[in-house]
C-alpha positions in Angstrom: 8.0 20.7 -7.0 6.6 19.4 -3.8 9.0 17.0 -2.1 6.3 14.5 -1.1 5.4 14.5 -4.5 8.8 14.0 -6.2 9.2 10.8 -3.5 5.8 9.3 -4.6 6.9 9.2 -8.0 9.9 7.9 -7.5 8.8 4.9 -5.9 5.5 4.8 -8.2 8.1 4.5 -11.1 10.4 2.1 -9.7 7.7 0.4 -9.0 6.0 0.1 -12.7 9.7 -1.0 -13.7 10.3 -3.6 -11.9 7.0 -4.9 -11.4 5.8 -4.2 -15.4 8.1 -6.9 -17.2 7.5 -9.8 -14.5 6.1 -13.5 -15.4 3.9 -13.1 -12.2 0.1 -12.3 -12.9 -0.5 -10.4 -9.6 2.9 -8.2 -10.1 2.0 -7.6 -13.7 -1.0 -6.4 -12.4 0.7 -3.9 -10.4 2.7 -3.0 -12.8 -0.1 -1.6 -14.7 -1.8 -0.2 -11.5 1.5 1.5 -11.2 1.4 2.6 -14.5 -1.6 4.6 -14.0 -0.8 6.3 -11.1 2.1 7.8 -11.8 4.5 5.1 -13.1 4.4 6.2 -17.3 7.8 7.0 -17.2 9.1 3.8 -15.5 6.8 1.2 -17.5 8.1 3.0 -21.0 11.9 2.5 -19.4 10.7 -1.0 -18.9 9.1 -1.4 -22.2 11.7 -0.1 -24.0 14.9 -2.2 -22.1 12.9 -5.7 -22.0 12.5 -8.7 -24.9 9.3 -7.8 -27.7 6.2 -7.7 -26.7 4.8 -10.4 -24.7 0.8 -11.3 -24.9 -1.0 -8.8 -23.0 1.5 -6.2 -22.5 -0.6 -2.4 -22.3 0.6 -0.7 -25.6 3.5 1.7 -25.7 1.3 4.2 -26.9 -1.2 4.0 -23.7 2.1 4.5 -21.7 2.6 7.5 -23.6 -0.7 8.9 -23.5 -0.8 8.2 -19.4 3.1 10.3 -19.2 1.0 13.0 -20.7 -1.8 12.7 -18.5 0.4 12.8 -15.4 2.4 15.5 -16.8 -0.8 17.7 -16.6 -1.8 16.6 -13.4 1.6 17.6 -11.8 1.2 20.7 -13.4 -2.5 21.9 -12.4 -1.4 20.4 -9.1 1.4 22.8 -9.1 0.2 26.1 -10.8 -3.2 26.1 -9.7 -6.3 24.9 -7.7 -10.1 24.3 -10.0 -13.0 25.2 -8.6 -14.5 22.2 -6.8 -17.6 21.9 -8.1 -16.2 21.3 -11.8 -13.5 18.4 -9.8 -16.6 16.8 -8.2 -18.7 16.3 -12.0 -15.2 15.4 -13.8 -14.8 12.6 -10.7 -18.2 11.7 -11.2 -17.8 11.6 -15.4 -14.5 9.5 -14.7 -15.7 7.1 -11.7 -18.5 6.4 -13.8 -16.8 5.3 -17.6 -14.0 3.5 -15.2 -17.6 1.2 -13.6 -19.0 1.2 -16.7 -15.6 -0.6 -18.5 -14.8 -2.7 -15.5 -18.4 -4.3 -15.4 -18.1 -4.9 -19.2 -14.9 -6.6 -18.9 -16.4 -8.7 -16.1 -19.5 -9.5 -18.5 -17.5 -10.4 -21.2 -15.3 -12.7 -18.9 -18.5 -14.5 -17.9 -20.3 -14.3 -21.5 -23.0 -12.4 -20.3 -24.9 -9.7 -21.7 -22.9 -6.7 -22.4 -22.9 -3.0 -22.3 -23.6 -1.3 -25.3 -20.1 0.2 -27.1 -21.9 3.1 -28.1 -22.7 4.1 -23.7 -18.9 2.7 -23.8 -18.2 5.9 -26.1 -20.3 8.8 -25.0 -19.3 7.9 -21.4 -15.9 8.6 -22.9 -16.7 11.3 -24.8 -18.9 13.6 -22.2 -16.1 13.7 -19.6 -15.3 10.0 -18.9 -12.1 9.4 -20.5 -9.5 8.9 -17.7 -11.4 6.6 -16.3 -12.4 5.0 -19.2 -8.7 4.9 -20.2 -7.4 3.9 -16.7 -10.1 0.9 -16.8 -9.0 -0.2 -20.6 -4.8 -0.1 -19.2 -6.0 -1.8 -15.8 -8.3 -4.7 -17.0 -6.8 -4.8 -20.3 -10.3 -4.0 -21.5 -10.7 -3.4 -25.9 -7.5 -2.8 -25.8 -7.5 -4.4 -29.1 -10.7 -2.9 -30.4 -9.4 0.0 -32.9 -12.1 2.2 -32.5 -11.2 2.2 -28.8 -7.8 2.1 -28.7 -7.9 5.1 -31.1 -10.7 7.3 -29.5 -10.3 6.9 -25.8 -6.8 7.9 -25.9 -7.5 10.5 -28.2 -10.1 12.0 -26.0 -7.8 11.5 -22.9 -5.2 14.2 -24.4 -8.2 16.4 -25.4 -9.9 16.7 -22.1 -6.4 17.3 -20.5 -5.5 19.8 -23.0 -8.7 21.6 -22.1 -8.5 21.1 -18.3 -4.9 23.1 -18.8 -6.7 25.6 -21.3 -9.4 26.2 -18.5 -7.0 26.7 -15.8 
């Protein structure tokens, strides 16, 4: 593994471990952000080492799925380079899903018109699962809605497996 990647993962996991259990809202948000960018192992360790679940915690299953995603991305990064146009399409799909989920959360907080759940699911299934999963984790959106709690992590794992098989 690349030396700089190892240092990045070490610091990200340490930050995730320390921030995740904080009582401060900004630090908790930082812990969820650290979970998404590479701190899954630190978050899992924090969840297992502290008191039972607090209100608004990210489910342990989400942390495990992020750990699988990080392992797949590290494997892809160190083992193979993918076609740039394919990566660009994936980036656009995931960014679109992330923005849609974030916009839906913002609208839910304002009690405004919402994005249809079918549109969110279509974005997830059609390749934007990582963006959807990131938004769900970061904004705690749809994490108690059973179809989303089941479908989005499952599609994220399926998309990661497909990516690995394509390389």
